[in-house]
N, C-alpha and C positions, 0 to 999 in steps of 0.2 A: 654746089651747098648741100642738095638732098644727096650724096654717097660721106660730106664728113657728113650726117644728120642719123644717116644710118651704123655708121662707123659709132659713134658718139649712142647710138642707142643699143648696139651691141657690145660696149665693154659698160653701158651704165647695168646690162642686164647682166651680163657674167660679171661684174662688180656684187648683184644683190647676192645673186647663184652662192658668193663664195661670201661672202657677211651670214646668209645665215648656218650656211654652217660651222663660220669660223663663235659665233657667236650663240651656236649649244655651250654646253645647258649655262645661259642667263638666271637661271634662278635654279634653289629649294631640287632637287628630286625628291621623293616621294617613294615610299620603298616596303613597300605593301606587303606583307606578312600576316597570312590566314587561320593563326595558333595565336593565342596568350604568349607575353612574353615569357620570358626563360627556361624556353625548351630546344630545343637541337637545333633548332631553328632561327630562332633571336642570336644560342649561340653561332652559329652560323657566319654571320650577317654582323655580331660585334668582330671578329675577326678583319672580314673584306671593306667594308662602309669603313676605317677610317683610313685606311690609305687609295682610298675607291675616290672620297669626295678630295684627298692630291692634287691625285695625271683629272682628275676632272675641277679641280679645279669651283666645289659648291660642292653645296652639308649637301645629304638626305638623312630624308628626314624619317626617319622609321611610320607606321602605324601603324599598327597591331587587329585583323578585323576576325575575329575566329569566329568555328561555326561551321556546320553540315564538313566534319573537314572537311577546312580548307575552304569548300565549297563561294562562302560570304565573300574569305577577302578576294578570291579567286576571279568571282559575278563583281567583284569591282572596279579590277580593276582590269575588265573585260569590256566595262560601259566607259571606262573611261575614255578620254580625252585624249586618240593618237600622236602625241605629240616627244614621247618621252620624258617629258614631268613626272607618269607616274609609270612604278616599274612592278613584280611583283618577285621576291623570293619563291620559289617553295622544292616539294619534294618530289618522293617518286605519286606518292596517297590522289596528291592535287593534280599531277599528272598524270597520266596510265592507268590509272585505281578508279580516281571516283568514275568518272568514262561508262566503268560496267559492270558499277558501281550502286549508281541512279538511275531511274529509267527516266527518271525528267531532272535532270541536268542545267543547270541554266544558265552551261557555256558549255566550250569544243572545245580541247585544248591545242588541235591541231589549225580550227579556222581562224578560231577568235585569236589567236593570238604571237604574233612572231615572238622567235628565243630568239634571249642573245648571248649565251655562252653556258655552259655546261659547265660547275664551279666543285665540281667534290661529288666520286664514288663514295657511298660510305654504308660496310656492314654492321652489324648491327652482335650485340650480344643476348644471355637466354642468362637474363638475373632471377636473385631469390634474395625474397629478404633471410637475413643473417640467423638467426633464429630458428631456420630451418636445417634440422638440419640435413642438410646434402652437403656436402664437396666438391661434390665435383655430377656431368648430368650423368650419369651408371646409374649415383646413388638418389639424382632427387621421381626420377623414375622411376626407379623398385619401388622409392615415398611414394607417390605420383597413386601408383598403381593403386596400392595400398587402402588410398583416400579414393576412390573414383567420387567426383562433384563435390571432392572438399577444400580440395584446394581450389584459388581464383586466382585473376591472373587480369592487369591492368593493361587498355593501352588506351593514345593518347586521340581513338572515339572509333565507332562500326565503319569497318571496310579500313580501314591504311590501313601502313608496312606493320604493324607490333599490334596489328588485330594478328592481318591475313598471314605477316610470321608465328608466331602461336596456332593456328590455326593445321600452319600447316605441318612444325609436330609436330600437334595431336594424331595429326591423320596419319608422319611416319612409327608411332609410339604408341599407336592406340593406345593413348590415356586422355580422359576424361575429368576436363577442367572446366571450371565456370566462364562467362568472360564477362567483365565488365570496366565497360565503355567509359569514359572520363572528355571531359571538356578539355582534349589538349596536351603533350606530351606531362608538363611539372608538377597540376595536379595525380595527375598520375603514380610519378616517381616523387611524388612526396607520401599516399599509401604506399609503394610500397614498400619508402621508408620508416614510413611509423606501421607493420604488417597488415593495412585493413588488405592492404593484396598479397599473396603471394612470390609469384610470379611473375615476372615482365615482361616483353622483347624491344632493346629500347638503342639509340645511335650510339658509339661507342666512348665520344666524346664526352656525353653526358655519361652517358658510362663507367670510363674508365675512372675519371672522377671521383668521383660520387664508391664506387668498391676501393677508390686504392684508399679515401678517411674509412672503410669497412662499416660506408652506413645500407650499405648491399655489396652484392657476392657473386661474381661473375660465373658460371661454370662453364658460359661457349661464348665464341664467334662464329656468326654467321658464314661468314665469308672460306675459297677454299683454303689463304692460308693465314694460320694465326699472324696474328694486329703486332706493327711497333705497340704502342698504348697500351695494350697488356699481352706482357710478348709470354708470360706463365700457363697462358689462360688459352684452352685446347684447342681447336675447329667441333665442328662439331661431328663432324668428320673423321676426326683422329676416335670423336669418343662412341663411335661407331653403329650411328647412322649417316649410312651409304649416304653419297653425289645430293644430302644437303649439304647450298648452297646458294645464298641467298644477298644480295647485294642490292642498297635500293639507293636515291639517286638528289646530289642538291642541283639548280637551275635557275637562270631566270627570265623569265618577259614578259613584255610589252606588250599591250594592242597594238591585234591586226591594224594594217595602217598606216603605223610608223614610220617615214620617212628614212631609206634605203639607209643618208646618209649618218643618223641618228643614230638605228638601233650596230655601223660600224661603226662609228666612234665612243658606244655606252663596250658590242663587242672587245673591241681594241683596250675598252679601257681595264676589264676585267682580264684579259688576253693578261695583261701586262701587272694585275696587282696576283695571281699564280700564277707568273714565273718572278717576284722577288723572292731572295733567300728567307727571308725572315717568315709573312705570311707560310711561304713552305714549311718553314719547319716545324713551325706552329701547329699547321692542319696535320702532317704527319702525326705531330703529337700525341692527337690528342685521334686521333684508331680514322680519322680519315683521308682520301685519297689525291691532295690534288690531280684533279680529269678537267683539262681542258676542252669542250669541242665550245669552236665558234657557233654564227649562227646559222648556218647553214647543216654545216657537219649534225650541228646537238638534233635541225631539225630530223633532217636523215634518221636516228642513233630514238627518239621520243615512237620516231613511228613505227617503230621493229620492235620496241620497247609493248607497245599500250594491247597491241596479239596475249604475249607473253601474259599480263599480267591478267589480265581475258581472262584467261584458263586456267588463274589463281582465281579468280574470286567467282570464280562456276565452280574449280573443286570442291571451295572453303565451302556457300551455299550459302553465302555474304549477300546480302539485299536492300536499298532502303529507298524505301520510296516514301 
């Protein structure tokens, strides 16, 4: 009798474990983006969410929590219950730049989050307002050099990649441009199109769309090779600045402590979505590189990228306290 009871108890426990895994997710998943709607991260999320919902069987509800270069959204996720129902889509700045930028950052990427998946590598385009009399990067450099301090560049916020890349560009060319930080990419881009700022470094999916409409002019891309979304736009290296290659990345994270089976299920869902030919084609056409890494490999990637970007922050002199 005792053996029978033990067998039943073991079977019940096994069924319970299987049920827990199979049940996730059994309600909508909240996806936090630490920037306003309409920016590059939002665009990336929209590319993936429909397919993800189909794979996971539950809706993904996007919640925008902007502020402090994405730190506000990241902090809210870090403090969320580690149950897989609150996850974050983050960019290079949130994951590996903010830690070097803020002396009192409210989260630590490598300690407070478990990586789910890297979903894209993201080069940028160097853009100008169409009224700027420069059709290529060499002409813009010549234009800006004769107007020190008179050319403004916009960014999504202090210390983010859209701030650091122009600073790297300034250091490489000796230009003096004035930084105008915004609360997110979308308002900065709006002012670029309106001519309130003259220059900006922006992710290619957003840049390519407006370049093709003639609302901004792309002068160069920051990747080593030309980008399929802007095939006629040369690289910065081609334009005469040796060794200038800067590529950001996007990825999804969950709070530390999220069960391993949930992490595995989410990571596999991203792998399935990024393997979808339609998603891959759309992402490439927009200018991003579908570059999936699973949870463990993404964690190693983040650990290797953090010191690289810390060096870039230090060289730029940027600091937020």
